[in-house]
N, C-alpha and C positions, 0 to 999 in steps of 0.2 A: 504494500500500500504506500502511495507517495506521501512524503512528509510536507506539510504546509503549516506556515505560521498563522496565528490568529491576527486579526486586524490591529490588535493592541500591542504587537511586537515589532520592534525596530531592531535592525542588525547593522553593525558596522565592522568592517575589517580593520585590524590593527597590525602593527609589526609583530605581535605575539599570538595572533589567532583572530578570533571574532568575539565581539561583545554583543550580547542580546539584552534588550531592555523591555521589560514588561511594563508598558506605559500605564496600565491600569493599576498594577500593584506597586510600581516604582522599584522593582527589583531588577538588578543587573546580574547577568550570567557571563562569565568570562570563559571562553572555550579555547583550549590550547590548539596548536597546529594539527594534532591528530584528530580532534573532534571537529575542527574546521573542515578538514578533508572529507570526513564522513558527512557533515552537514551539506557541503557543496554538492557532493555526489547525489545525495538524496533529493535536494531541492532542484537539481537539474534533471530529475526524473528517474534516477537510478534506483535500483532495489537495494535492500540491505546486503545482499550477497555481493553486489557491485562495490558497495562501500567497503566491505571487508576485504575484497580483492585489491582495492586501491591501497588500503592500509598495508597489506602484505607487500605490495610492489614498492611503495614509497618508504616504508619504515622497516622492511625486512623483519617482520614479526611472524610468529606462528599463526597459521590459519585459524585454529581453534580460539586463540586469544583475540584475534581480530573480530571474529564473529561475536564473541562475548562482549567485546568493547562496543561494537555497533549496537547490539541489542540493548545494552545498558544505557547508552546515550539516548537512543530513541525512546525507551521506556521513561527515562527521567524527563525528557522534553515533553512527552505527552502527559505524564502525571502532574507536571508543574503547570499545565495549561498553556504552555508556550506554543505547542504544536498539536496538530491533529493528524 
C-alpha cells in the first residue's frame, strides 16, 4: 500500500535527512538518511520491498534487517498519524 502524508504534515530535506512537522500537533520528527531513503522510495510509489532493497544497495545491510527497519518506520509513521 502506498504511503501518503496527511494534509497537516510538512516535510523538509536537511543535510542530515528529513524533518517532518505535524502542523496540527506541533511535533517534529527528524529522520536520518536511512529513513529518508525509505520515505522517498515509498512516496515515489515504491513498495516496502523496494525500500528494503534500496537500503541493502545503499547501506550494505542484511536483507532481513532492512525489511524490519522499513516495517518499523512505516508502522511508526502510521501510528503517529503522520501517514496513511
